[in-house]
C-alpha positions, -999 to 999 in steps of 0.1 A, spaced: -127 -471 -143 -125 -507 -153 -89 -503 -163 -79 -488 -130 -97 -516 -111 -81 -542 -133 -46 -527 -124 -55 -528 -87 -67 -564 -91 -34 -574 -107 -15 -556 -78 -36 -576 -53 -26 -609 -69 10 -599 -70 10 -587 -34 -8 -619 -24 18 -641 -40 45 -620 -22 28 -624 12 17 -660 9 49 -673 26 48 -648 54 57 -658 89 23 -657 105 -10 -674 98 -28 -640 97 -5 -628 70 -12 -660 49 -50 -654 53 -47 -618 42 -27 -630 12 -53 -656 2 -80 -629 5 -60 -605 -17 -54 -631 -44 -90 -643 -43 -103 -608 -46 -80 -600 -75 -86 -632 -94 -124 -630 -90 -125 -595 -104 -102 -603 -133 -125 -633 -141 -155 -610 -140 -138 -586 -164 -129 -614 -187 -164 -629 -187 -182 -596 -191 -160 -587 -220 -167 -620 -237 -205 -615 -233 -202 -581 -250 -183 -596 -279 -208 -624 -283 -238 -600 -283 -222 -577 -309 -214 -606 -332 -249 -620 -330 -263 -585 -338 -246 -585 -372 
């Protein structure tokens, strides 16, 4: 499940970069929202993975 959500998050970031220079202000706001959502989820995945690695190393 995390893999699929990670792929969707990357697609959100790519679509956001593609839409950021759209003609209307609404399109730019949507692009910022897509990029923000994708980046926040990817950061969450990165930080949660790092915590798992730290806890497994300290258990040894």
